[in-house]
C-alpha positions in Angstrom: -1.2 0.8 47.1 0.4 3.5 45.0 3.3 1.2 44.0 0.8 -1.4 42.8 -1.0 1.1 40.6 2.3 2.4 39.3 3.4 -1.2 38.4 0.0 -1.8 36.7 0.4 1.4 34.7 3.9 0.4 33.5 2.7 -3.1 32.5 -0.2 -1.7 30.4 2.3 0.7 28.7 4.7 -2.2 27.8 1.9 -4.5 26.6 0.4 -1.8 24.3 3.9 -1.1 22.9 4.3 -4.7 21.9 0.9 -4.8 20.3 1.7 -1.8 18.2 5.2 -3.0 17.2 4.1 -6.5 16.3 1.7 -5.2 13.6 4.7 -4.4 11.3 3.3 -5.8 8.1 4.1 -4.0 4.9 2.3 -3.7 1.6 4.3 -4.2 -1.7 3.7 -1.4 -4.2 4.9 0.0 -7.5 3.6 3.6 -7.0 2.0 5.7 -4.2 -1.5 5.2 -5.5 -1.4 1.5 -4.6 -0.8 2.3 -0.9 -3.8 2.3 1.4 -4.2 5.4 3.4 -6.1 3.7 6.2 -2.8 2.3 7.7 -1.5 5.7 8.6 -2.4 8.2 11.3 -4.6 11.1 10.1 -1.7 13.6 9.7 0.4 11.2 7.6 0.4 10.2 4.0 1.0 6.8 2.6 3.9 6.7 0.1 5.7 4.0 -1.9 9.3 3.9 -0.8 11.6 1.2 -2.1 8.6 -0.9 -3.2 7.0 -0.8 0.2 4.2 1.4 1.5 5.3 3.7 4.3 3.6 6.4 6.3 5.4 9.7 6.0 
C-alpha cells in the first residue's frame, strides 16, 4: 500500500512539473514597463531582457 501511495505521489510531481514547464510563453518588449507583473511570483519583478520579459 505504501508503494502505491509513493508511486502516486511521484506521478503527481512529474505531471505538475510538465504543466509548469510547458507554459513557457514569452512577451516581446522594448522596455520594462511593457512587461506584465502578473506572470511572476510575488517576490520577483518583471524586466525586459533582450527584448523578452523575464522574471528576476
